[in-house]
N, C-alpha and C positions, 0 to 999 in steps of 0.2 A: 504494500500500500504506500502510495506517495505521501510525503510529508505535507501537512496542511499549512499553507502560507497564511500568515496573519493578514487580516484585512486592514486597510488604512481607515482612518476616521471617515473620510469621504465615501469610501466603499460601504462602510457600515451604515452611514446615513442614507445612501441610495437603497440599500437593502431594506432598511426599516421603512423608507418612503414607499417602496414597492409593496411591502406588507400592508401598509395603510391603504394604498390604492386598491389592493386585491380584497380588502375587507377583513383580512386576518386580524387587524386592529381597527375595530369599527369606530365611528364618530363618537367622541366623548368617552371612549374606553380608556382606562389607565394603562400606560405602558409599564412593562416590568421596571423595577427599580434600577438605578444606575449600577448597583452592585450585581444584580441578576443579569443585566445586559452584558456587563464586563465578563461575567462567567460564561455566558452563552457564546460570546465572540472571542473569548480567550485574550482579552486586552485589559488594560488598566482602567480604573474608574475615571482617571483624568482623560483618557481617550473618549470614553462615553460622554463625558461632560462636553467635549468639543463636538461630538455628534449631536447632542441636544441643542447646542448653539446653532448648528447648521439647520436642524429640523425646524427650530423656532423661526429662523431667518427666512425659511421657505414658506412659513405660515402653516405648517403641518401640525404643530403641537403648541400647547400652552402649559404653563406650570402653575400650580397652586401651592404656595408655600406651606410646608408641613404635610401636604397631601400627596404630591407627586406630579408626574407629567402625563397629560391627557392628549388625545387626538382631537385636533381642531375640527369643527363642523365645516363640511365642504360648501354648503350653500347658505351660510349665515352671514 
């Protein structure tokens, strides 16, 4: 089995964006925590924090302090 290459933060952001677009993460659903995402993608929490900045910048997510990161509504 070939070694798995680590994804860059932009590749991870693209992957999560595709999951949002496919409905895997529906509108207003909570994304996994940064720690959980870091484990899923085998990267540091700091990398996931950069991913979150990209997703917010694209208007795909919003954060609620103390609650987490949620998928933005597509038609609101």
